[in-house]
C-alpha positions as CSV (number, residue, x, y, z in Angstrom):
1,M,-5.6,10.8,20.6
2,T,-6.5,8.1,18.0
3,T,-3.3,6.6,16.6
4,V,-3.7,5.4,13.0
5,F,-1.1,3.2,11.3
6,M,-0.9,3.6,7.5
7,F,0.8,0.8,5.5
8,P,2.2,1.9,2.1
9,G,1.9,0.1,-1.3
10,Q,4.4,-1.5,-3.5
11,N,5.9,1.7,-4.9
12,S,7.5,2.3,-1.4
13,R,10.7,0.4,-1.9
14,Y,14.5,0.8,-2.4
15,P,17.5,-1.4,-2.7
16,G,18.7,-3.0,0.6
17,M,15.7,-2.0,2.7
18,L,15.2,-5.5,4.1
19,P,18.8,-6.1,5.2
20,K,18.8,-2.6,6.8
21,L,15.6,-3.4,8.7
22,A,16.8,-6.9,9.7
23,G,19.9,-5.2,11.3
24,L,17.8,-2.6,13.0
25,H,15.9,-4.9,15.4
26,P,16.8,-8.5,16.5
27,R,13.3,-9.8,15.9
28,N,13.3,-8.5,12.3
29,G,16.2,-10.8,11.5
30,E,14.1,-13.6,13.0
31,L,11.1,-12.5,11.0
32,L,13.1,-12.6,7.7
33,A,14.4,-16.1,8.6
34,E,10.9,-17.2,9.4
35,A,9.8,-15.9,6.0
36,C,12.6,-17.8,4.3
37,G,11.4,-21.0,5.9
38,I,7.7,-20.4,5.0
39,L,8.5,-19.7,1.3
40,N,11.5,-22.0,1.1
41,R,13.6,-19.1,-0.3
42,D,16.9,-17.4,0.6
43,L,15.4,-13.9,1.1
44,F,18.5,-12.6,2.8
45,T,20.6,-13.1,-0.4
46,H,17.8,-12.1,-2.8
47,Y,17.1,-8.7,-1.2
48,R,20.8,-7.7,-0.8
49,A,21.4,-4.1,-1.9
50,D,23.8,-5.2,-4.6
51,N,21.2,-7.6,-6.3
52,K,20.0,-5.6,-9.3
53,D,17.3,-8.2,-9.8
54,A,15.8,-7.9,-6.3
55,Y,12.6,-6.3,-7.6
56,S,12.7,-7.5,-11.2
57,N,9.2,-9.1,-11.0
58,N,6.0,-8.2,-9.2
59,R,6.2,-11.2,-6.9
60,D,9.4,-9.9,-5.3
61,V,8.2,-6.3,-5.2
62,Q,5.1,-7.3,-3.3
63,L,7.0,-9.7,-0.9
64,G,9.7,-7.1,-0.2
65,V,7.3,-4.3,0.7
66,F,5.0,-6.5,2.7
67,L,7.9,-7.7,4.8
68,A,9.4,-4.2,5.2
69,N,6.0,-2.9,6.4
70,H,5.6,-5.8,8.9
71,M,9.2,-5.2,10.2
72,F,8.4,-1.6,10.9
73,L,5.1,-2.7,12.6
74,R,7.0,-5.1,14.8
75,I,9.4,-2.4,15.9
76,M,6.6,-0.1,16.8
77,E,4.6,-2.7,18.8
78,D,7.7,-4.1,20.5
79,S,8.4,-0.5,21.6
80,G,5.0,-0.2,23.1
81,V,3.3,1.9,20.4
82,R,-0.1,0.5,19.5
83,A,-2.6,1.8,17.0
84,D,-6.4,2.2,17.5
85,L,-7.0,1.9,13.7
86,S,-5.0,1.1,10.6
87,C,-5.4,1.2,6.8
88,G,-3.2,0.2,3.9
89,L,-2.9,1.5,0.3
90,S,-3.1,-1.3,-2.3
91,L,-0.6,-3.9,-1.3
92,G,-0.5,-2.3,2.2
93,E,-4.0,-3.6,2.8
94,W,-2.4,-7.0,3.4
95,N,-0.4,-5.6,6.2
96,H,-3.6,-4.0,7.5
97,L,-5.3,-7.4,7.4
98,V,-2.5,-8.9,9.6
99,H,-2.5,-5.9,12.0
100,I,-6.3,-6.1,12.6
101,G,-6.1,-9.8,13.2
102,A,-8.1,-10.9,10.1
103,L,-5.2,-13.0,8.8
104,S,-2.1,-14.7,10.2
105,F,1.3,-13.4,9.1
106,E,2.1,-16.8,7.5
107,D,-1.2,-16.9,5.5
108,A,-0.8,-13.3,4.4
109,L,2.9,-13.9,3.4
110,R,2.0,-16.9,1.3
111,T,-0.9,-15.1,-0.3
112,V,1.0,-12.0,-1.1
113,E,3.5,-14.2,-3.0
114,Q,0.7,-15.8,-4.9
115,R,-0.8,-12.4,-5.6
116,G,2.4,-11.2,-7.1
117,M,2.8,-14.3,-9.3
118,A,-0.8,-13.8,-10.5
119,Y,0.1,-10.1,-11.3
120,D,3.2,-11.2,-13.2
121,R,0.9,-13.4,-15.4
122,G,-1.5,-10.5,-16.0
123,P,-1.9,-8.4,-19.1
124,R,0.6,-5.7,-19.9
125,G,0.0,-2.0,-19.5
126,A,1.1,1.0,-17.5
127,M,0.3,3.1,-14.4
128,A,1.1,6.7,-13.7
129,S,0.6,9.1,-10.8
130,I,-0.9,12.5,-11.8
131,F,-0.6,15.7,-9.7
132,P,-1.6,18.4,-9.0
133,L,-5.0,18.1,-10.7
134,E,-8.6,17.8,-9.5
135,L,-10.3,14.4,-10.1
136,E,-13.0,15.9,-12.3
137,E,-10.4,17.4,-14.6
138,L,-8.4,14.2,-14.8
139,Q,-11.5,12.2,-15.6
140,A,-12.3,14.5,-18.5
141,V,-8.8,14.0,-19.9
142,V,-9.1,10.2,-19.5
143,E,-12.3,10.2,-21.4
144,R,-10.6,11.9,-24.3
145,A,-7.6,9.6,-24.2
146,N,-9.8,6.5,-24.4
147,C,-10.0,7.0,-28.2
148,T,-6.5,5.5,-28.3
149,G,-7.1,2.6,-26.0
150,L,-8.4,1.8,-22.5
151,V,-7.3,4.0,-19.6
152,E,-9.0,4.6,-16.2
153,V,-8.5,6.5,-13.0
154,V,-7.6,3.7,-10.7
155,N,-6.3,5.2,-7.4
156,L,-8.2,8.1,-5.9
157,N,-5.4,9.0,-3.5
158,A,-5.8,12.7,-2.5
159,P,-7.8,15.8,-3.6
160,R,-5.1,16.6,-6.3
161,Q,-3.2,13.3,-6.6
162,N,-4.6,10.3,-8.5
163,V,-3.4,7.4,-10.6
164,V,-4.3,6.3,-14.1
165,A,-3.8,2.8,-15.5
166,G,-4.5,1.0,-18.7
167,E,-3.1,0.3,-22.1
168,V,0.3,1.9,-22.8
169,S,-0.9,4.0,-25.7
170,A,-3.8,5.4,-23.8
171,V,-1.7,6.2,-20.7
172,D,0.8,7.9,-22.9
173,E,-2.0,9.9,-24.6
174,T,-3.3,10.9,-21.2
175,I,0.1,12.2,-20.1
176,R,0.5,14.1,-23.4
177,I,-2.7,16.0,-22.9
178,L,-1.9,16.7,-19.3
179,D,1.5,18.0,-20.2
180,E,0.3,20.2,-23.0
181,E,-2.9,21.6,-21.5
182,F,-2.6,21.4,-17.7
183,F,1.2,21.5,-17.0
184,C,0.9,18.9,-14.3
185,E,3.3,16.2,-13.4
186,A,3.1,12.5,-14.3
187,V,5.3,9.9,-12.7
188,F,5.2,6.3,-13.9
189,I,4.5,3.8,-11.1
190,D,4.7,0.7,-13.3
191,R,5.5,0.4,-16.9
192,Q,4.3,-3.1,-17.3
193,L,1.2,-3.8,-15.2
194,P,-2.2,-1.8,-15.3
195,M,-3.1,-2.7,-11.7
196,H,-6.5,-1.8,-10.4
197,S,-7.8,-1.3,-13.9
198,S,-10.6,-3.4,-15.6
199,L,-7.8,-5.0,-17.7
200,F,-6.8,-6.9,-14.6
201,E,-10.2,-8.5,-14.0
202,P,-9.0,-12.0,-15.2
203,V,-6.2,-11.7,-12.6
204,G,-8.7,-10.9,-9.9
205,R,-10.9,-13.8,-10.9
206,E,-7.9,-16.2,-10.8
207,F,-6.8,-14.7,-7.4
208,S,-10.2,-15.2,-5.9
209,E,-9.6,-19.0,-5.9
210,V,-6.6,-18.4,-3.7
211,L,-8.7,-16.2,-1.4
212,R,-11.4,-18.8,-0.9
213,K,-8.9,-21.2,0.6
214,L,-7.9,-18.7,3.3
215,T,-9.0,-18.7,6.9
216,F,-10.3,-15.2,7.8
217,H,-10.9,-14.2,11.4
218,T,-13.2,-11.5,12.8
219,P,-10.9,-8.5,13.1
220,R,-10.1,-7.1,16.6
221,I,-10.3,-3.5,15.2
222,P,-12.3,-2.4,12.1
223,Y,-11.4,-3.4,8.6
224,L,-11.0,-0.5,6.2
225,P,-11.0,-1.9,2.6
226,N,-9.6,0.2,-0.3
227,R,-12.6,-0.7,-2.3
228,T,-15.2,1.1,-0.2
229,G,-13.3,3.4,2.1
230,E,-15.7,2.5,4.9
231,L,-15.1,0.9,8.2
232,L,-16.4,-2.7,8.5
233,F,-16.7,-4.0,12.1
234,S,-17.6,-7.7,11.6
235,P,-17.0,-8.7,8.0
236,D,-17.5,-12.4,7.1
237,K,-15.4,-14.5,4.8
238,D,-17.5,-13.8,1.7
239,T,-17.1,-10.1,2.3
240,F,-13.3,-10.4,2.5
241,V,-13.1,-12.5,-0.6
242,E,-15.3,-10.2,-2.6
243,L,-13.5,-7.0,-1.6
244,L,-10.0,-8.4,-2.0
245,T,-11.0,-9.9,-5.4
246,S,-12.4,-6.6,-6.8
247,H,-9.5,-4.8,-5.2
248,V,-7.3,-6.2,-8.0
249,Y,-9.2,-4.7,-10.9
250,R,-11.3,-1.8,-9.5
251,P,-10.2,1.6,-8.2
252,T,-8.8,2.1,-4.7
253,L,-10.5,4.8,-2.6
254,W,-7.6,5.9,-0.4
255,R,-8.9,9.5,-0.2
256,K,-12.3,8.3,1.0
257,S,-10.6,6.0,3.5
258,I,-8.7,8.8,5.2
259,D,-11.7,11.1,5.1
260,T,-13.7,8.3,6.8
261,I,-11.2,8.1,9.6
262,V,-11.0,11.9,10.1
263,D,-14.8,12.2,10.1
264,R,-15.1,9.6,12.8
265,H,-12.0,10.4,14.8
266,P,-11.1,14.2,14.6
267,D,-8.2,13.6,17.0
268,A,-6.5,11.2,14.6
269,T,-2.7,11.1,14.4
270,F,-1.5,9.3,11.3
271,V,1.7,7.2,11.3
272,E,3.1,5.7,8.1
273,V,4.5,2.3,9.0
274,G,6.8,1.2,6.2
275,P,9.6,2.3,3.9
276,K,9.8,5.9,2.5
277,A,7.2,8.5,3.3
278,V,4.7,8.4,0.4
279,L,1.5,8.3,2.4
280,H,2.9,10.8,4.9
281,N,3.7,13.3,2.1
282,M,0.3,12.7,0.4
283,L,-1.5,13.8,3.6
284,D,-0.5,17.4,3.3
285,K,-2.0,20.4,5.0
286,K,-4.1,21.3,2.0
287,W,-6.1,18.2,2.6
288,H,-6.2,17.5,6.4
289,R,-4.3,19.4,9.1
290,K,-3.7,16.4,11.2
291,P,-0.5,15.3,13.0
292,R,1.5,12.9,10.8
293,L,4.6,10.9,11.3
294,H,6.6,8.4,9.3
295,T,8.9,5.5,10.4
296,D,11.5,5.5,7.7
297,S,14.5,7.7,7.1
298,A,17.0,7.4,4.3
299,E,20.1,7.9,6.4
300,V,19.5,7.6,10.1
301,T,16.6,5.2,10.5
302,A,17.4,4.1,14.1
303,E,17.6,7.7,15.4
304,H,14.5,8.8,13.4
305,L,12.5,5.8,14.7
306,R,13.4,6.5,18.3
307,S,12.2,10.1,17.9
308,V,8.9,8.9,16.3
309,I,8.3,6.4,19.1
310,D,9.2,8.9,21.8
311,N,6.9,11.4,20.2
312,L,4.0,9.0,20.2
313,R,4.7,7.8,23.8
314,F,4.7,11.4,25.0
315,T,1.6,12.3,23.2
316,T,-0.2,9.2,24.4
317,R,0.7,10.0,28.1
318,A,-0.3,13.6,27.7
319,N,-3.7,12.5,26.5
């Protein structure tokens, strides 16, 4: 069995998730305290469930999800569950970089904060998830909607689930056409930022200066960037910088990433390591009939996590 950890993106969040995780495992509280020291911020107070402004800007959205993903990873690894491969959707790629050993936790944390601040300074727009609809049909609709402004398909997530982003007027027109002619569902991911669209190219160029100052290491397991959906075994610094720069303003190829893993490892078991179960649910039986698990549970996280860990331990021993 090939165990694959999947780290979700910034839409995988909810109030109080960091305090919940800090209380779930002793080292998670230590991790949050470490992050407070690195960033010189009181994250315990900021991410309380009763703080309505906990995710009011993109910096805090990215930091919160990055830390939650890493807390779940720490629990899994402290419990003896290790992954042979990993991948991360959008923001989750930064957890992937830490997991494979390409970046230290401290460097990634600081950079994620700077990434979020750069996004907050970026142009305004919107993002919406569209399903169920084939990519070719969605692309045809997007071409029609471009008469009202710029809109692009920016996340190719699954055979019938993709994301559009761009100017608000054009995203609204895309959704109008889809509603009237295709009867498919649109869910806004972000009503302010057109992430992964060409509108965000200035943000990517600004962020590239941050990336050039980082120390990247040769990963211990392959790097699977969103931009190519292909495994890279010995990427150099220039490759990391180029891919993470273009990641900001070019489409993410999540569907191709999963297909690449399945083609190379038919025995893959996918485990979503992070809050909610977005990636787990996306990987439905109409796409790949592979074993899939998720670490989070809305009500009984501790019991759910124990069952996931026991399941993986048993399967690993059986193989």
